[in-house]
MARTIKOL-349958 format. One record per residue (C-alpha): residue number from 0; y, x, z. Coordinates in steps of 0.1 Angstrom, whole numbers. Example, Ala and Ser with C-alpha at 12.3 -4.5 7.8 and 13.67 -1.06 7.14 Angstrom:
<recs>
+-----+-------+-------+-------+
:  nr :     v :     u :     w :
+-----+-------+-------+-------+
:   0 :   -45 :   123 :    78 :
:   1 :   -11 :   137 :    71 :
+-----+-------+-------+-------+
</recs>
This chain:
<recs>
+-----+-------+-------+-------+
:  nr :     v :     u :     w :
+-----+-------+-------+-------+
:   0 :    -1 :     0 :     0 :
:   1 :    32 :    14 :   -10 :
:   2 :    66 :     6 :     8 :
:   3 :    47 :     1 :    42 :
:   4 :    76 :    17 :    61 :
:   5 :   101 :    -9 :    47 :
:   6 :   110 :   -43 :    58 :
:   7 :    86 :   -62 :    35 :
:   8 :    58 :   -36 :    36 :
:   9 :    58 :   -31 :    73 :
:  10 :    56 :   -68 :    80 :
:  11 :    27 :   -71 :    53 :
:  12 :     9 :   -41 :    66 :
:  13 :     9 :   -56 :   100 :
:  14 :    -5 :   -89 :    87 :
:  15 :   -32 :   -71 :    68 :
:  16 :   -41 :   -49 :    98 :
:  17 :   -46 :   -80 :   120 :
:  18 :   -73 :   -92 :    95 :
:  19 :   -93 :   -59 :    96 :
:  20 :   -81 :   -42 :    65 :
:  21 :   -78 :    -4 :    61 :
:  22 :   -43 :     6 :    48 :
:  23 :   -34 :    38 :    33 :
:  24 :     3 :    42 :    30 :
:  25 :    22 :    67 :    10 :
:  26 :    58 :    68 :    24 :
:  27 :    89 :    89 :    29 :
:  28 :    88 :    82 :    66 :
:  29 :    59 :    73 :    89 :
:  30 :    53 :    36 :    94 :
:  31 :    58 :    23 :   128 :
:  32 :    20 :    12 :   133 :
:  33 :    -2 :    42 :   141 :
:  34 :   -33 :    22 :   126 :
:  35 :   -19 :    29 :    90 :
:  36 :   -32 :    60 :    73 :
:  37 :     1 :    78 :    64 :
:  38 :     7 :   100 :    35 :
:  39 :    41 :   116 :    31 :
:  40 :    57 :   115 :    -3 :
:  41 :    93 :   124 :   -12 :
:  42 :    98 :   100 :   -41 :
:  43 :    83 :    77 :   -65 :
:  44 :    88 :    86 :  -101 :
:  45 :    67 :    99 :  -131 :
:  46 :    58 :   131 :  -113 :
:  47 :    44 :   117 :   -80 :
:  48 :     7 :   128 :   -74 :
:  49 :   -13 :    99 :   -60 :
:  50 :   -49 :   107 :   -68 :
:  51 :   -59 :   121 :   -34 :
:  52 :   -47 :    89 :   -18 :
:  53 :   -65 :    67 :   -44 :
:  54 :  -100 :    79 :   -39 :
:  55 :  -123 :    52 :   -27 :
:  56 :   -96 :    26 :   -27 :
:  57 :  -105 :    -8 :   -40 :
:  58 :   -70 :   -23 :   -44 :
:  59 :   -33 :   -12 :   -47 :
:  60 :    -5 :   -33 :   -34 :
:  61 :    26 :   -19 :   -50 :
:  62 :    56 :   -29 :   -30 :
:  63 :    78 :     1 :   -31 :
:  64 :   106 :     4 :   -54 :
:  65 :   144 :    10 :   -58 :
:  66 :   160 :   -23 :   -43 :
:  67 :   188 :   -42 :   -59 :
:  68 :   222 :   -26 :   -48 :
:  69 :   254 :   -45 :   -47 :
:  70 :   284 :   -27 :   -65 :
:  71 :   261 :    -1 :   -80 :
:  72 :   279 :    23 :  -103 :
:  73 :   266 :    27 :  -139 :
:  74 :   258 :    64 :  -136 :
:  75 :   231 :    56 :  -112 :
:  76 :   214 :    27 :  -132 :
:  77 :   188 :    53 :  -145 :
:  78 :   173 :    56 :  -109 :
:  79 :   159 :    20 :  -112 :
:  80 :   140 :    29 :  -143 :
:  81 :   128 :    63 :  -129 :
:  82 :   114 :    45 :   -97 :
:  83 :   106 :    10 :  -108 :
:  84 :    94 :    16 :  -142 :
:  85 :    81 :    52 :  -145 :
:  86 :    71 :    54 :  -110 :
:  87 :    50 :    22 :  -112 :
:  88 :    34 :    33 :  -145 :
:  89 :    25 :    66 :  -132 :
:  90 :     9 :    50 :  -100 :
:  91 :   -10 :    25 :  -123 :
:  92 :   -25 :    53 :  -145 :
:  93 :   -36 :    73 :  -118 :
:  94 :   -50 :    43 :   -99 :
:  95 :   -71 :    33 :  -130 :
:  96 :   -83 :    69 :  -134 :
:  97 :   -96 :    68 :   -98 :
:  98 :  -115 :    35 :  -103 :
:  99 :   -92 :    11 :   -85 :
: 100 :  -105 :   -24 :   -91 :
: 101 :   -72 :   -44 :   -88 :
: 102 :   -36 :   -35 :   -89 :
: 103 :   -11 :   -61 :   -74 :
: 104 :    24 :   -55 :   -86 :
: 105 :    50 :   -71 :   -64 :
: 106 :    79 :   -76 :   -90 :
: 107 :   108 :   -98 :   -83 :
: 108 :   123 :  -132 :   -97 :
: 109 :   153 :  -110 :  -108 :
: 110 :   128 :   -99 :  -136 :
: 111 :   135 :  -132 :  -151 :
: 112 :   171 :  -140 :  -143 :
: 113 :   200 :  -122 :  -129 :
: 114 :   223 :  -151 :  -121 :
: 115 :   221 :  -187 :  -107 :
: 116 :   200 :  -214 :  -125 :
: 117 :   201 :  -251 :  -120 :
: 118 :   166 :  -256 :  -137 :
: 119 :   135 :  -247 :  -117 :
: 120 :   120 :  -214 :  -130 :
: 121 :    84 :  -215 :  -140 :
: 122 :    60 :  -188 :  -155 :
: 123 :    69 :  -202 :  -190 :
: 124 :   107 :  -195 :  -184 :
: 125 :   118 :  -169 :  -208 :
: 126 :   129 :  -137 :  -191 :
: 127 :   165 :  -124 :  -195 :
: 128 :   175 :  -101 :  -167 :
: 129 :   209 :   -87 :  -172 :
: 130 :   211 :   -62 :  -145 :
: 131 :   191 :   -28 :  -143 :
: 132 :   171 :   -37 :  -113 :
: 133 :   156 :   -68 :  -129 :
: 134 :   153 :   -50 :  -164 :
: 135 :   134 :   -21 :  -148 :
: 136 :   109 :   -46 :  -130 :
: 137 :   103 :   -64 :  -163 :
: 138 :    98 :   -33 :  -182 :
: 139 :    73 :   -21 :  -157 :
: 140 :    54 :   -56 :  -159 :
: 141 :    52 :   -52 :  -197 :
: 142 :    37 :   -16 :  -194 :
: 143 :    14 :   -25 :  -165 :
: 144 :    -2 :   -53 :  -187 :
: 145 :    -8 :   -26 :  -214 :
: 146 :   -25 :    -3 :  -189 :
: 147 :   -46 :   -30 :  -177 :
: 148 :   -59 :   -39 :  -209 :
: 149 :   -66 :    -4 :  -220 :
: 150 :   -84 :     7 :  -188 :
: 151 :  -100 :   -27 :  -175 :
: 152 :   -82 :   -23 :  -142 :
: 153 :   -73 :   -58 :  -131 :
: 154 :   -37 :   -66 :  -127 :
: 155 :   -19 :   -94 :  -109 :
: 156 :    20 :   -96 :  -110 :
: 157 :    40 :  -116 :   -83 :
: 158 :    75 :  -126 :   -86 :
: 159 :    90 :  -135 :   -52 :
: 160 :   125 :  -149 :   -47 :
: 161 :   147 :  -140 :   -16 :
: 162 :   122 :  -129 :    10 :
: 163 :   130 :  -134 :    48 :
: 164 :   114 :  -124 :    81 :
: 165 :   117 :   -98 :   110 :
: 166 :   138 :   -69 :   100 :
: 167 :   152 :   -86 :    69 :
: 168 :   183 :   -71 :    54 :
: 169 :   210 :   -81 :    29 :
: 170 :   224 :  -115 :    24 :
: 171 :   200 :  -131 :    48 :
: 172 :   208 :  -108 :    75 :
: 173 :   245 :  -114 :    70 :
: 174 :   239 :  -152 :    73 :
: 175 :   219 :  -147 :   106 :
: 176 :   248 :  -125 :   119 :
: 177 :   274 :  -151 :   110 :
: 178 :   255 :  -178 :   128 :
: 179 :   251 :  -156 :   159 :
: 180 :   287 :  -145 :   162 :
: 181 :   307 :  -176 :   153 :
: 182 :   308 :  -210 :   170 :
: 183 :   320 :  -228 :   137 :
: 184 :   310 :  -221 :   102 :
: 185 :   327 :  -238 :    71 :
: 186 :   294 :  -239 :    52 :
: 187 :   288 :  -276 :    52 :
: 188 :   286 :  -298 :    20 :
: 189 :   269 :  -274 :    -4 :
: 190 :   243 :  -291 :   -24 :
: 191 :   229 :  -262 :   -44 :
: 192 :   191 :  -257 :   -45 :
: 193 :   174 :  -224 :   -37 :
: 194 :   138 :  -213 :   -30 :
: 195 :   130 :  -186 :    -5 :
: 196 :    98 :  -169 :     7 :
: 197 :    88 :  -162 :    43 :
: 198 :    74 :  -127 :    46 :
: 199 :    41 :  -142 :    62 :
: 200 :    37 :  -164 :    31 :
: 201 :    41 :  -134 :     8 :
: 202 :    15 :  -115 :    28 :
: 203 :   -10 :  -143 :    25 :
: 204 :    -3 :  -147 :   -13 :
: 205 :    -9 :  -110 :   -17 :
: 206 :   -43 :  -113 :     0 :
: 207 :   -51 :  -144 :   -21 :
: 208 :   -41 :  -125 :   -54 :
: 209 :   -62 :   -96 :   -43 :
: 210 :   -94 :  -117 :   -36 :
: 211 :   -92 :  -146 :   -59 :
: 212 :  -113 :  -146 :   -92 :
: 213 :   -86 :  -166 :  -112 :
: 214 :   -56 :  -143 :  -107 :
: 215 :   -64 :  -111 :  -128 :
: 216 :   -42 :  -109 :  -158 :
: 217 :   -19 :  -135 :  -145 :
: 218 :    19 :  -134 :  -135 :
: 219 :    28 :  -159 :  -108 :
: 220 :    59 :  -171 :   -92 :
: 221 :    60 :  -176 :   -53 :
: 222 :    80 :  -194 :   -29 :
: 223 :    76 :  -214 :     4 :
: 224 :    72 :  -245 :   -16 :
: 225 :   106 :  -262 :   -10 :
: 226 :   142 :  -261 :   -24 :
: 227 :   171 :  -261 :     1 :
: 228 :   208 :  -258 :    -1 :
: 229 :   228 :  -231 :    15 :
: 230 :   241 :  -257 :    41 :
: 231 :   205 :  -267 :    50 :
: 232 :   196 :  -228 :    52 :
: 233 :   224 :  -222 :    77 :
: 234 :   217 :  -253 :    97 :
: 235 :   182 :  -241 :   102 :
: 236 :   193 :  -207 :   111 :
: 237 :   217 :  -220 :   136 :
: 238 :   191 :  -243 :   152 :
: 239 :   170 :  -211 :   161 :
: 240 :   196 :  -185 :   167 :
: 241 :   227 :  -203 :   180 :
: 242 :   223 :  -241 :   185 :
: 243 :   259 :  -243 :   196 :
: 244 :   271 :  -233 :   162 :
: 245 :   287 :  -262 :   143 :
: 246 :   286 :  -263 :   105 :
: 247 :   316 :  -281 :    90 :
: 248 :   326 :  -290 :    55 :
: 249 :   356 :  -277 :    35 :
: 250 :   375 :  -297 :    10 :
: 251 :   361 :  -291 :   -26 :
: 252 :   393 :  -279 :   -39 :
: 253 :   395 :  -251 :   -13 :
: 254 :   361 :  -238 :   -26 :
: 255 :   374 :  -240 :   -61 :
: 256 :   406 :  -221 :   -50 :
: 257 :   385 :  -194 :   -32 :
: 258 :   362 :  -188 :   -62 :
: 259 :   392 :  -176 :   -83 :
: 260 :   401 :  -150 :   -56 :
: 261 :   385 :  -117 :   -71 :
: 262 :   374 :  -105 :   -37 :
: 263 :   357 :  -138 :   -28 :
: 264 :   345 :  -149 :   -62 :
: 265 :   312 :  -131 :   -61 :
: 266 :   304 :  -143 :   -25 :
: 267 :   312 :  -177 :   -32 :
: 268 :   290 :  -178 :   -63 :
: 269 :   261 :  -166 :   -42 :
: 270 :   267 :  -193 :   -17 :
: 271 :   271 :  -223 :   -41 :
: 272 :   245 :  -209 :   -68 :
: 273 :   212 :  -225 :   -74 :
: 274 :   178 :  -206 :   -80 :
: 275 :   149 :  -229 :   -75 :
: 276 :   114 :  -216 :   -81 :
: 277 :    82 :  -237 :   -90 :
: 278 :    53 :  -218 :   -74 :
: 279 :    29 :  -248 :   -81 :
: 280 :     8 :  -229 :  -106 :
: 281 :    -2 :  -201 :   -80 :
: 282 :   -11 :  -229 :   -56 :
: 283 :   -32 :  -249 :   -79 :
: 284 :   -50 :  -221 :   -95 :
: 285 :   -59 :  -204 :   -62 :
: 286 :   -57 :  -232 :   -36 :
: 287 :   -33 :  -211 :   -17 :
: 288 :    -8 :  -229 :     6 :
: 289 :    20 :  -214 :    27 :
: 290 :     7 :  -203 :    60 :
: 291 :    40 :  -206 :    78 :
: 292 :    73 :  -228 :    76 :
: 293 :   108 :  -216 :    77 :
: 294 :   113 :  -227 :   113 :
: 295 :    83 :  -207 :   124 :
: 296 :    92 :  -176 :   105 :
: 297 :   128 :  -178 :   119 :
: 298 :   114 :  -180 :   155 :
: 299 :    93 :  -149 :   148 :
: 300 :   125 :  -132 :   138 :
: 301 :   142 :  -142 :   169 :
: 302 :   113 :  -129 :   191 :
: 303 :   110 :   -95 :   175 :
+-----+-------+-------+-------+
</recs>
């Protein structure tokens, strides 16, 4: 399992360890759990040597990669492709050479779309990523399929939306911090629709993808199975982290005015934008169901 020292990988590794799996984890820094067999690597690119770690391995779960960075400068765009594309291809080639049976590539919904979308995304939605992060993920998906066809190593591609759970960073962490620090938040009245994925549900989906006879050769979208607005999301966060926090609504004209201010426009777009994801194909083909709901996952965040 790559990425076991990060937010997603750390939680997923713990989930698998509880179920008796042996995990070999190549990382830059040692994972917190001593039960993980740690191998230190300095980077993931076309030059990384994996073969010693892959001997006797049945499945690879490839979680690591260069994450999406806000306000990224163009002169660093190439790093996405060096890590997410070249690094993934190199790992897959060496895995196939060592006889790995199945390769689980955790891609991203950003491989399909960079902006908000009103229509629910499905596996049949054409991919049109406009940012280097999503482009690098999609390019890796395409090449990994070729490797799978040429070598016989089974491949499953998973595209999660925004993931949340203990240790989450980014926009979700910012919302939690706002709820904790303020008694009133003007985030009421928003009617957008977004799909999210609890980290425990991602772990369960990865195990299903790894064991199911129906998943090889497939690309699946994942989610918790519901669509909620930003207002509903903040309300649920407040119910767990700060029940005294009040969510109030601002006049629509004020939202429109704020969206025209350069420093606020991007943040407003994120709060108001929709990105629903239809994960029914994965559920129907594998009989997978979410193992945890949002309230339960938020409470785990509160306790850790």
